[in-house]
C-alpha positions as CSV (number, residue, x, y, z in Angstrom):
1,M,190.8,228.1,42.2
2,G,192.2,225.2,40.3
3,V,195.4,223.2,40.3
4,S,197.9,224.3,37.8
5,V,200.2,222.1,35.7
6,T,203.2,223.2,37.6
7,Q,201.6,222.2,40.9
8,L,200.7,218.8,39.5
9,L,204.3,218.2,38.3
10,I,205.6,219.1,41.8
11,I,203.2,216.7,43.5
12,L,204.1,214.0,41.0
13,L,207.8,214.6,41.6
14,I,207.3,214.3,45.4
15,V,205.3,211.1,45.1
16,I,208.0,209.6,42.9
17,V,210.7,210.5,45.3
18,L,208.8,209.1,48.3
19,F,207.6,205.8,46.8
20,G,209.9,205.2,43.8
21,T,208.9,204.2,40.3
22,K,209.0,200.5,40.9
23,R,206.6,200.7,43.8
24,L,204.2,203.0,41.9
25,K,204.3,200.5,38.9
26,N,203.3,197.7,41.2
27,L,200.6,199.8,42.8
28,G,199.1,200.6,39.4
29,A,199.2,197.0,38.3
30,D,197.5,195.9,41.6
31,L,194.8,198.5,41.2
32,G,194.1,197.6,37.6
33,G,193.8,193.9,38.6
34,A,191.4,194.7,41.4
35,I,189.2,196.8,39.1
36,K,189.2,194.0,36.5
37,G,188.2,191.4,39.1
38,F,185.4,193.6,40.5
39,K,183.9,194.1,37.0
40,A,184.1,190.4,36.3
41,A,182.4,189.6,39.7
42,V,179.6,192.1,39.0
43,K,179.0,190.7,35.5
44,E,179.0,187.1,36.8
45,G,176.5,188.0,39.6
46,S,174.2,189.7,37.1
47,E,174.3,186.6,34.9
48,D,173.6,184.3,37.8
49,N,170.6,186.3,38.9
50,K,169.1,186.2,35.4
51,T,169.8,182.5,35.1
52,I,168.1,181.7,38.4
53,A,165.1,183.8,37.5
54,D,164.7,182.1,34.1
55,K,164.9,178.6,35.7
56,E,162.3,179.4,38.3
57,G,160.0,181.3,36.0
58,E,160.3,184.4,38.1
59,T,161.1,187.9,37.1
60,L,164.0,190.0,38.3
61,E,163.4,192.8,40.7
62,G,161.9,195.7,38.9
63,E,160.6,193.8,35.9
64,V,156.9,193.9,35.1
65,T,155.2,190.8,33.7
66,S,152.1,190.9,31.5
67,K,150.0,189.6,34.4
68,E,151.1,192.5,36.6
69,K,150.3,195.0,33.8
70,D,146.8,193.6,33.6
71,K,146.3,194.1,37.3
72,A,147.5,197.7,37.2
């Protein structure tokens, strides 16, 4: 039981009538900006963790050092 193309077009038409094209365009732009910002924050956080671990001589969570391999 899937959604047919005709049903999708009807839903799209209803959404356009309710919200208008200008409001939908703004919504899409806002959503795209939010996703881009989230990706940048995740990347920055990952780089920060790696930099901190390198400075302190520690490993990141889940990494195994040669000393830990010898103990195992």
